[in-house]
C-alpha positions in Angstrom: 19.6 37.1 -2.0 23.1 35.6 -1.4 23.6 34.8 2.3 26.9 33.9 4.0 27.4 32.0 7.2 30.4 30.5 9.0 30.9 29.2 12.5 34.0 28.1 14.4 35.1 27.4 17.9 37.5 29.7 19.8 38.1 28.4 23.3 34.7 28.2 25.1 33.0 30.5 22.5 31.4 30.0 19.1 32.2 32.7 16.6 29.5 33.1 13.9 29.9 35.4 10.8 26.6 36.3 9.1 26.4 38.4 5.9 24.4 39.1 2.8 24.7 40.8 -0.6 21.6 42.8 0.2 20.7 44.8 3.3 19.0 43.0 6.2 16.8 44.9 8.6 16.6 43.5 12.2 17.3 39.9 11.1 16.7 37.2 13.6 19.2 34.4 13.7 17.5 31.0 14.5 19.7 28.0 15.4 20.2 25.1 17.7 23.0 23.8 19.9 23.4 20.6 21.9 22.2 22.5 25.0 21.0 25.9 26.1 22.8 28.8 24.4 23.6 32.3 25.6 24.7 35.4 23.7 28.2 36.7 24.5 28.0 39.6 22.1 26.5 40.7 18.8 22.8 40.3 19.5 20.0 39.9 22.0 18.4 36.5 22.8 14.7 36.7 22.0 13.6 33.1 22.6 15.2 30.0 23.9 13.9 26.4 24.3 16.4 23.8 25.4 19.2 24.1 22.8 17.2 26.2 20.4 17.7 30.0 20.3 16.5 33.1 18.4 18.8 36.1 18.5 17.9 39.5 17.3 20.8 41.0 15.3 21.4 44.6 14.3 20.8 45.7 10.8 23.4 44.3 8.4 24.5 46.4 5.4 24.8 45.0 2.0 28.1 43.2 1.4 29.0 43.4 5.1 29.3 40.7 7.8 28.2 40.7 11.3 29.9 38.8 14.1 27.8 37.0 16.7 29.5 35.3 19.6 27.7 32.5 21.4 28.5 30.2 24.3 26.7 27.4 26.2 24.8 28.6 29.2 26.3 25.9 31.4 30.1 26.0 31.9 30.0 22.2 31.8 29.2 22.4 28.1 32.4 23.6 26.4 32.3 23.0 22.7 34.5 20.1 21.8 34.1 19.6 18.0 32.1 20.7 14.9 29.0 19.0 16.2 28.8 21.6 19.0 28.4 24.4 16.5 25.0 25.9 15.4 22.9 23.4 13.5 19.9 24.1 11.2 20.6 27.9 11.2 18.4 30.2 9.3 17.4 33.9 9.3 14.0 35.4 9.8 13.7 38.9 8.3 10.3 40.3 8.9 7.9 37.4 8.1 10.3 35.8 5.6 12.7 33.0 6.5 15.9 32.3 4.6 18.0 29.1 5.1 21.6 29.8 5.7 24.3 27.8 4.0 26.1 25.3 6.1 28.8 27.2 8.0 31.0 24.1 8.4 31.3 20.5 7.3 28.5 18.3 8.8 29.1 14.8 10.1 32.1 12.5 9.9 33.9 13.7 6.8 36.0 10.7 5.8 35.2 7.1 5.1 37.4 4.1 5.6 40.7 5.1 4.0 41.3 3.7 0.6 44.5 2.0 1.6 42.6 0.2 4.3 39.9 -1.1 2.1 41.8 -4.1 0.8 43.0 -6.4 3.6 46.6 -7.2 3.7 47.5 -10.9 2.9 49.2 -11.0 6.2 46.2 -9.6 8.1 45.0 -12.9 9.4 46.6 -16.2 10.5 45.6 -19.1 8.3 43.4 -20.6 11.1 41.3 -17.4 11.4 38.2 -16.9 9.3 37.4 -13.5 7.8 34.1 -13.5 9.6 32.5 -11.0 12.0 31.5 -11.7 14.6 34.0 -14.6 14.8 32.5 -18.0 15.3 32.8 -19.9 18.5 34.8 -22.7 16.8 36.5 -23.1 13.5 38.3 -26.3 12.5 40.1 -26.0 9.2 40.6 -29.3 7.2 42.4 -27.8 4.2 41.3 -27.1 0.7 38.4 -24.9 -0.4 35.1 -24.9 -2.2 34.1 -22.7 -5.1 30.8 -21.2 -3.9 28.3 -18.9 -5.5 24.7 -19.8 -4.6 22.5 -22.2 -2.7 19.3 -23.6 -4.0 16.3 -21.7 -2.7 15.0 -22.8 0.7 12.6 -21.1 3.2 15.4 -20.9 5.7 17.6 -18.9 3.3 14.9 -16.5 2.0 15.7 -13.6 4.3 19.4 -13.8 3.5 18.7 -14.0 -0.2 16.6 -10.9 0.0 19.3 -9.2 2.0 21.9 -9.9 -0.6 19.7 -8.5 -3.3 19.0 -5.3 -1.3 22.7 -4.9 -0.5 23.7 -5.0 -4.2 25.6 -8.3 -3.8 25.4 -11.3 -6.2 22.4 -13.5 -5.8 22.6 -15.9 -2.8 20.1 -18.5 -4.0 19.5 -19.8 -7.5 18.0 -22.9 -9.1 21.4 -24.2 -10.1 22.9 -23.6 -6.6 24.3 -26.1 -4.2 21.7 -28.4 -2.7 21.7 -27.7 1.1 18.8 -28.6 3.3 19.3 -27.5 6.9 18.7 -30.1 9.5 16.9 -28.8 12.6 17.8 -30.5 15.8 17.0 -29.9 19.5 20.6 -31.1 20.2 21.7 -27.5 19.6 20.7 -24.3 21.3 17.9 -22.4 19.3 20.3 -19.9 17.7 23.2 -22.3 17.3 24.4 -23.8 14.0 27.1 -26.0 12.6 28.4 -25.8 9.0 30.5 -28.4 7.4 32.3 -27.3 4.2 34.1 -29.9 2.0 35.5 -29.7 -1.5 32.2 -31.1 -2.8 29.5 -29.5 -0.7 28.0 -27.8 2.4 26.0 -29.2 5.3 24.0 -27.2 7.9 22.7 -28.4 11.2 20.8 -25.8 13.4 18.9 -25.6 16.6 16.0 -23.7 14.9 15.2 -21.7 11.8 17.0 -18.8 13.4 20.1 -20.9 13.7 19.8 -21.9 10.0 19.4 -18.2 9.2 22.6 -17.3 11.0 24.4 -20.2 9.1 23.2 -18.6 5.9 24.5 -15.2 7.0 27.8 -16.8 7.7 28.0 -18.4 4.2 27.0 -15.1 2.5 29.7 -13.2 4.5 32.4 -15.8 3.8 31.5 -15.8 0.1 32.2 -12.1 0.0 35.2 -12.0 2.3 36.9 -15.1 0.8 36.4 -14.1 -2.9 33.9 -17.0 -3.6 36.2 -19.8 -2.4 35.2 -21.1 1.1 37.9 -22.7 3.2 37.0 -26.3 4.0 36.3 -27.2 7.7 33.7 -27.2 10.4 32.2 -24.0 11.9 30.4 -24.5 15.2 28.7 -21.4 16.5 26.3 -20.1 19.1 25.8 -16.6 20.5 26.9 -15.7 24.0 23.8 -13.5 24.7 20.2 -13.7 23.7 19.8 -9.9 23.5 22.0 -8.4 20.8 20.5 -5.0 20.2 20.8 -1.7 18.4 18.8 1.4 19.3 17.9 4.2 17.0 16.7 7.6 18.1 14.0 8.7 15.6 12.6 11.4 17.8 15.4 14.0 17.7 16.0 13.2 14.0 13.3 11.6 11.8 14.9 8.6 10.0 13.2 7.5 6.8 11.8 4.0 6.5 14.5 3.2 4.0 17.2 4.2 6.5 15.6 2.0 9.2 15.5 -0.9 6.8 19.1 -0.4 5.9 20.1 -0.4 9.6 18.2 -3.6 10.0 20.2 -5.1 7.1 23.5 -4.1 8.7 22.3 -5.6 12.0 21.4 -8.9 10.3 24.7 -9.1 8.6 26.3 -9.0 12.1 23.8 -11.3 13.7 22.2 -8.6 15.9 18.6 -9.5 16.8 16.9 -6.7 18.7 15.9 -3.3 17.3 15.1 -0.7 19.9 12.9 1.8 18.2 13.0 5.2 20.0 10.3 7.3 18.3 9.2 9.5 21.3 11.1 12.1 23.3 11.0 15.7 24.3 11.1 16.8 20.7 8.5 14.6 19.1 6.1 11.6 19.3 6.3 10.2 15.8 4.0 7.2 15.9 0.6 7.9 14.6 -2.0 6.7 17.1 -5.7 6.2 16.7 -6.2 7.2 20.3 -4.5 10.6 19.9 -4.0 11.5 16.2 -3.1 15.1 17.2 0.0 13.8 19.0 1.9 13.0 15.9 0.2 15.8 13.9 1.4 18.4 16.3 4.8 17.1 17.1 6.1 15.3 14.0 7.3 18.4 12.3 9.7 21.0 13.9 10.7 24.4 12.7 9.3 27.8 11.7 5.6 28.1 12.7 5.4 24.6 14.3 4.5 23.8 17.9 8.1 22.7 18.4 10.8 25.0 17.1 14.0 23.8 15.3 15.5 22.1 18.3 18.5 19.9 17.5 19.1 21.1 14.0 15.6 21.0 12.6 16.1 24.1 10.4 13.2 25.8 8.8 11.1 22.6 8.6 12.1 19.0 9.3 10.4 15.8 10.6 7.9 13.2 9.8 5.9 10.4 11.5 5.3 6.7 11.2 1.9 5.3 10.3 0.5 1.9 11.2 1.5 0.8 7.7 5.0 2.0 8.3 5.2 -0.1 11.5 3.9 -3.2 9.6 6.7 -2.7 7.0 9.4 -2.4 9.6 8.1 -5.4 11.5 7.9 -7.6 8.3 11.4 -6.6 7.3 12.8 -7.3 10.7 11.0 -10.6 11.0 12.5 -11.8 7.7 15.9 -11.2 9.3 15.0 -12.8 12.7 15.1 -9.4 14.4 12.5 -8.4 17.0 11.4 -4.8 17.4 10.9 -3.2 20.8 9.1 0.2 20.8 9.8 2.9 23.4 7.6 5.6 24.7 9.0 8.1 27.3 7.7 8.6 30.8 7.7 10.3 33.2 10.5 12.6 31.8 11.5 13.4 28.2 7.8 14.2 27.6 7.9 17.9 26.6 6.2 17.2 23.2 3.6 15.0 24.8 2.8 17.7 27.4 2.6 20.4 24.8 0.3 18.4 22.5 -2.1 17.0 25.1 -3.4 19.1 28.0 -3.8 18.0 31.6 -0.5 16.2 32.2 1.0 18.8 34.5 -0.2 20.1 37.9 -1.4 23.7 37.3 -0.4 24.5 40.8 3.2 23.2 40.4 5.6 26.1 41.1 8.8 24.0 40.8 11.6 25.2 38.6 13.4 21.9 37.9 15.3 22.0 34.6 16.1 18.9 32.5 19.6 18.2 31.5 18.6 19.3 27.9 17.2 22.6 29.3 13.5 21.9 29.4 11.4 23.4 32.2 8.3 21.2 31.7 9.2 17.8 30.4 7.9 15.6 33.2 4.3 14.3 33.3 2.6 14.5 36.7 1.5 11.1 38.2 -1.0 12.8 40.4 -3.1 14.0 37.5 -6.0 11.7 36.4 -5.4 12.7 32.8 -1.8 11.3 33.0 -3.2 7.8 33.6 -5.9 8.1 31.1 -3.4 9.2 28.4 -0.5 6.9 29.3 -2.7 3.9 29.7 -4.3 4.4 26.2 -0.9 5.1 24.6 0.9 2.1 26.0 -2.0 -0.2 25.1 -2.1 0.9 21.5 1.6 1.0 21.0 2.1 -2.4 22.5 -0.7 -3.8 20.4 1.2 -2.9 17.2 4.3 -4.9 18.1 4.2 -8.7 18.5 7.3 -8.8 20.7 5.0 -8.2 23.8 7.7 -6.0 25.3 7.3 -2.2 25.7 10.0 0.1 26.9 8.5 2.8 29.1 11.6 5.1 29.3 12.3 6.5 32.8 15.6 8.3 32.3 16.9 11.7 33.3 14.1 13.0 35.5 15.5 16.2 37.1 16.4 15.8 40.7 13.7 17.1 42.9 11.0 16.9 40.2 7.4 17.4 41.5 8.7 19.1 44.6 6.5 22.2 43.8 3.4 20.2 43.0 0.7 20.2 45.7 -1.0 17.3 43.9 2.1 15.1 44.2 2.6 16.1 47.8 -0.9 14.8 48.5 -0.1 11.6 46.5 3.0 11.1 48.6 1.1 11.4 51.8 -1.6 9.0 50.5 0.9 6.4 49.3 3.5 6.8 52.1 6.2 8.0 49.6 9.1 10.0 50.9 11.2 11.2 47.9 10.7 12.0 44.3 12.5 8.7 43.5 9.8 6.9 45.5 7.1 8.7 43.4 8.8 7.7 40.2 9.2 4.1 41.3 5.5 4.0 42.3 4.5 5.4 38.9 6.6 3.0 36.9 5.4 0.1 38.9 1.8 1.1 38.2 2.5 1.4 34.5 4.3 -2.0 34.5 1.3 -3.6 36.3 -1.1 -2.2 33.7 1.0 -3.8 31.0 1.4 -7.1 32.9 -2.4 -7.4 33.1 -2.4 -7.2 29.3 0.3 -9.9 29.0 3.0 -7.4 28.1 6.4 -7.2 29.8 7.8 -3.8 30.6 11.3 -2.5 30.0 12.9 0.7 31.2 16.1 2.6 31.6 18.1 1.9 34.8 16.5 4.7 36.8 13.3 2.7 37.0 14.9 0.7 39.8 14.7 3.7 42.1 12.1 3.9 44.9 11.5 2.5 48.4 9.6 -0.5 47.1 12.3 -1.5 44.6 11.1 0.5 41.6 9.3 -0.8 38.6 9.3 -4.5 39.5 6.9 -6.8 37.6 9.7 -8.7 35.8 10.8 -5.6 33.9 14.0 -5.6 31.9 16.3 -2.7 32.8 18.8 -1.0 30.4 22.0 0.1 32.1 23.3 3.2 30.3 25.3 5.4 32.6 27.7 2.6 33.3 27.8 -1.0 34.4 27.4 -0.4 38.1 23.6 0.4 37.9 23.0 -2.7 35.8 24.9 -5.0 38.1 23.0 -3.5 41.1 19.7 -4.1 39.3 20.7 -7.7 38.5 21.6 -8.3 42.1 18.1 -6.9 43.0 16.5 -9.5 40.7 16.1 -7.6 37.5 17.0 -8.9 34.0 19.4 -6.4 32.5 20.7 -5.3 29.1 24.1 -3.6 29.2 24.5 -0.5 27.1 27.0 1.7 29.0 27.5 4.9 27.1 31.3 4.9 27.4 31.3 1.7 25.3 28.1 1.5 23.2 26.8 5.0 22.5 27.7 5.5 18.9 26.7 9.2 18.9 29.9 9.8 20.9 32.9 11.2 19.0 35.4 8.7 17.7 38.3 10.9 18.9 39.2 14.1 20.8 40.1 15.9 17.5 38.1 19.2 17.2 37.5 18.3 13.5 35.7 15.1 14.6 32.0 14.9 15.2 29.9 13.8 18.1 29.0 14.1 21.8 31.7 13.8 24.5 29.7 13.8 27.8 30.6 10.1 28.4 34.1 10.5 26.9 35.2 9.6 23.4 34.5 6.2 21.9 37.2 4.8 19.6 36.6 1.4 18.0 38.8 -0.3 20.6 36.5 0.7 23.5 33.6 -1.3 22.1 35.7 -4.3 23.0 37.6 -3.4 26.1 34.9 -4.2 28.6 33.0 -7.3 29.8 29.2 -7.1 30.2 29.6 -9.6 33.0 32.7 -8.8 35.1 34.7 -11.7 36.5 33.6 -10.8 40.1 29.9 -10.8 39.1 29.5 -14.3 37.8 26.7 -14.9 40.4 24.4 -12.7 38.4 25.5 -13.7 34.9 22.2 -15.3 34.1 20.5 -11.9 34.7 22.6 -10.2 32.0 20.5 -10.8 28.9 23.0 -9.1 26.6 24.3 -5.9 25.1 23.0 -3.1 23.0 24.4 -0.2 20.9 22.6 3.2 21.0 22.5 6.0 18.6 21.0 9.3 19.7 20.1 11.9 17.1 20.6 15.3 18.7 23.0 16.5 16.1 21.9 14.4 13.1 20.4 16.5 10.3 20.6 14.0 7.5 20.1 10.2 7.8 23.5 9.4 6.2 25.4 11.2 9.0 24.6 8.3 11.3 26.3 5.7 9.1 29.9 6.6 9.9 29.0 7.1 13.6 27.5 3.6 13.8 30.1 1.8 11.7 32.7 0.5 12.3 31.9 0.5 16.0 28.9 -1.8 15.4 31.4 -4.5 14.5 32.8 -4.3 18.0 29.3 -4.4 19.5 28.5 -7.6 17.4 31.7 -9.2 18.7 30.8 -8.4 22.3 27.2 -9.7 21.8 28.0 -12.9 20.0 31.4 -14.4 20.8 32.7 -16.0 24.0 34.2 -13.7 26.6 37.3 -11.6 25.6 38.0 -13.5 22.4 38.7 -10.9 19.8 41.3 -8.2 20.5 41.2 -4.7 19.1 44.1 -5.5 16.7 42.3 -8.6 15.4 39.1 -6.6 14.9 41.0 -4.0 12.9 42.4 -6.7 10.7 39.0 -8.2 10.1 37.0 -5.1 9.3 38.6 -4.3 5.9 37.3 -7.7 4.6 33.8 -6.2 5.1 34.5 -2.9 3.4 33.4 -4.1 -0.1 30.1 -5.4 1.4 29.5 -2.0 3.0 30.5 -0.3 -0.3 27.9 -2.4 -2.1 25.3 -1.4 0.4 26.3 2.3 0.1 27.0 2.5 3.8 29.9 4.7 4.9 32.5 3.2 7.3 34.4 5.7 9.4 38.2 5.4 9.6 39.5 2.5 11.8 
């Protein structure tokens, strides 16, 4: 059977053309969109869950095409680019399923333009190093040093392994330069100083982490300077202690290899926190001893699974992470001085958890709140005893696997008015003197954080965890400010430590441009490279809470990712801007300077096989 499928945007509608070289009787078109779909013409909606839909089509004669017109249920969701078209589409004919060919180009289609790969000789002034993020201080002394390798040293082992994995020339060798890092408390823990002369290299660092960053600098300069390092003194220290990158492995399952490659890219740019998001409405991908059925039931999506093909799953897609997988990620990250923070989701974004484990909803709840993604039942009920039994066991086991002793509890996007139809929650509110659903959420998050604190584990959560009459989650939790900076600044003023990750500047799943041929979400606007730089995590008028801003983080959400590689050109080159914002002093690198520096790194990313989007 030869199937045909194409999709395009016309105004607010999505035009699908479906055909076959053989006759199809009552075919069912299965697909997913970013949010809840509706049929305009050409079929009848048979099933819908969030952005997933099944549409019964009329019989299609051999050699003929049928037109199906779709739209988004909400008028606020008007398709903006190719990522808004049907993903993972397939046909069910009787009991047989048939994958449809891709009806359009998936993902960012172009890499860094060939003419932009080789930096112009005039790209940088002579006093600027081709290094990202730029160092705090560079004092050139003239001349250069031919440099290929260093002699092996434990401080360089992680960088040597990174160079090998990246397909670069060896970084350490027995015949390499003799350099023994000096560790001193005179420098901050992650700070370092490199002296380069015509005859050798010296390294002074505040810790082994500082020596590691010095080695990253030397590896980068070897590649960007063609093996001849300019002589001078580099003095460097990061602005923020939290320099993070998040990866959503719940909506799209990323292989271990892809996670490792992202960690390598992070290390190359001196990022040091990996936020591992493996649980959401669509899946809970970590295999737990407490509830093995959780990953078994939710890890795979598609035909015949508990979760249908939401967010481009197609006929079958997914996977889960075992304890051995976690150990591999942790070992890889540790070798690069990266810490890993896991995240579960509570109380919202819990549809898969609720479907897999019973007792987490009030059977008497007659509320009809709908999540922003279109789920009717994605919030666990804090008045149910099973909720505390399940969540307590999950957070204890998850936290025990990660040595960082920090667990992100979620707490974003609970629908307004949630639990308003639950008699059990109404009783809880009376018992605990809670007035609003925000009070209930704050009470719940504080209880979870207290449970963690009793185990010596610090809680983290999204910005909404500050809601509630008693100040929200409390217990020294770290809050992540994602809707903008305002919520983060308010939380810092309330005494919370904050990581800034405002979507308009750090969400790498946003489209690079407004071009309909681009790819990505647009709910927070578009995110060209320049916008990763044109903001300050600590505004000038907020210096009084500067110590509360721990740092910044990039986020990548996987709603419209169907293949791991599609994430690469979404993340890079914008991750360069994030690295600059995380490391260097306030407002140092301009967008023009960043655009001049990135091409020096294109050969490194080519060697790694990582696609850079156009700059």
